[in-house]
C-alpha positions, -999 to 999 in steps of 0.1 A, spaced: -296 730 11 -317 712 37 -336 678 27 -363 689 39 -364 732 26 -387 743 2 -375 741 -34 -380 768 -63 -374 757 -95 -381 771 -133 -390 753 -160 -382 757 -196 -401 740 -224 -418 756 -252 -448 726 -251 -475 744 -225 -490 709 -220 -456 700 -204 -456 730 -186 -487 724 -171 -485 685 -160 -448 694 -145 -463 724 -123 -489 702 -111 -466 672 -105 -442 694 -81 -473 708 -63 -484 670 -53 -448 671 -38 -450 661 -3 -415 685 0 -425 714 -11 -414 723 -46 -426 759 -59 -422 769 -101 -412 804 -96 -412 808 -136 -420 789 -167 -422 790 -208 -407 784 -238 -375 805 -236 -341 797 -216 -343 837 -208 -367 833 -181 -337 815 -162 -317 845 -165 -344 871 -153 -362 870 -117 -377 856 -104 -369 828 -125 -327 841 -123 -330 832 -80 -345 797 -86 -327 766 -70 -334 739 -97 -335 750 -136 -356 722 -154 -344 724 -193 -357 711 -226 -330 706 -247 -352 714 -283 -365 751 -278 -385 759 -304 -365 759 -340 -332 768 -317 -318 733 -326 -306 714 -293 -298 737 -260 -261 725 -253 -251 762 -251 -275 772 -229 -270 746 -210 -233 751 -203 -240 789 -198 -262 778 -169 -238 752 -155 -214 777 -158 -233 806 -139 -237 780 -111 -275 765 -117 -283 736 -106 -298 720 -142 -320 690 -143 -324 678 -183 -357 665 -194 -364 659 -232 -373 637 -252 -340 621 -262 -332 592 -248 -297 583 -267 -260 575 -244 -242 601 -266 -265 629 -258 -275 620 -222 -233 620 -213 -229 648 -229 -251 669 -209 -236 652 -178 -200 662 -192 -214 696 -191 -226 695 -159 -257 687 -160 -275 674 -122 -289 648 -142 -306 637 -175 -343 624 -176 -363 612 -201 -403 623 -205 -408 589 -205 -400 587 -176 -428 607 -153 -436 624 -125 -420 603 -94 -385 606 -112 -383 644 -126 -395 652 -87 -372 628 -70 -345 644 -96 -348 678 -89 -351 675 -55 -317 655 -56 -306 685 -77 -316 712 -51 -297 692 -25 -269 686 -45 -269 649 -44 -264 624 -80 -298 607 -91 -295 584 -118 -333 577 -133 -338 539 -150 -338 544 -183 -303 565 -181 -287 535 -154 -298 511 -184 -286 528 -214 -251 530 -196 -250 495 -180 -256 477 -212 -224 494 -227 -189 473 -216 -160 495 -219 -127 484 -231 -116 523 -221 -122 518 -187 -95 534 -164 -76 510 -136 -86 526 -108 -70 519 -72 -90 502 -48 -87 534 -22 -97 555 -55 -128 532 -57 -134 535 -21 -134 571 -17 -152 575 -51 -184 557 -40 -179 571 -7 -183 603 -23 -217 591 -39 -232 579 -11 -228 611 8 -233 645 10 -206 663 15 -166 655 11 -162 660 47 -184 632 53 -164 611 32 -132 623 51 -150 613 84 -163 583 71 -128 569 59 -102 587 85 -88 608 61 -87 649 54 -109 665 29 -77 673 17 -69 640 5 -103 630 -7 -101 657 -30 -69 644 -40 -82 609 -48 -110 624 -68 -88 642 -92 -67 615 -96 -100 594 -107 -109 625 -129 -78 626 -144 -75 586 -152 -106 593 -170 -100 620 -191 -67 602 -202 -87 576 -217 -110 602 -232 -137 600 -209 -139 629 -191 -155 636 -162 -154 671 -147 -189 669 -121 -205 641 -95 -231 635 -121 -208 622 -149 -188 601 -124 -216 584 -115 -227 579 -153 -188 564 -157 -189 544 -128 -218 527 -136 -208 520 -170 -174 505 -156 -199 487 -132 -177 504 -103 -212 508 -86 -246 496 -92 -277 521 -91 -293 505 -61 -262 517 -39 -266 555 -47 
């Protein structure tokens, strides 16, 4: 998506005040963000007009149905870009959502600016690491850090900072196939130490945990 193209959003939250506030925040964005559907059920994301929204903003706690991990997985498997927006702020939940394929994980305490930026990043398929999550990940020293080669780290960081693998290939003077090969190796190494990272967002989280990249570098 073009970096100035309008963005359509479906917001899933069972608190009317949250829905109204989020819609107001999005309406104030310099880059147009339109809430095309909103409600307390994930069904809003599967039926028109929410079914074609660029981004799904999803609360993890909906009514009495428990944590919506299953809904998150189904949305991601359908190719949707999902921003998890929740009261929960523990690292285990955050990494679980990223590993399921969420574009990013945002706590409701982080407010307007971060929700708008996270939504735009999801629409553009860019990683976004809000402060609370970055801080939680950064305070966790890992003994199970995989041993990445200098070239693997280089490709990984370039990918975090680029809009596409094609740009990474151009910058490093290698082929896209080689870029994919390096990223596949990194994912395998993380999986082998019991820390799978199948999405770009989860790889960003792992890299921050392991001090391979600073949030300011993203």
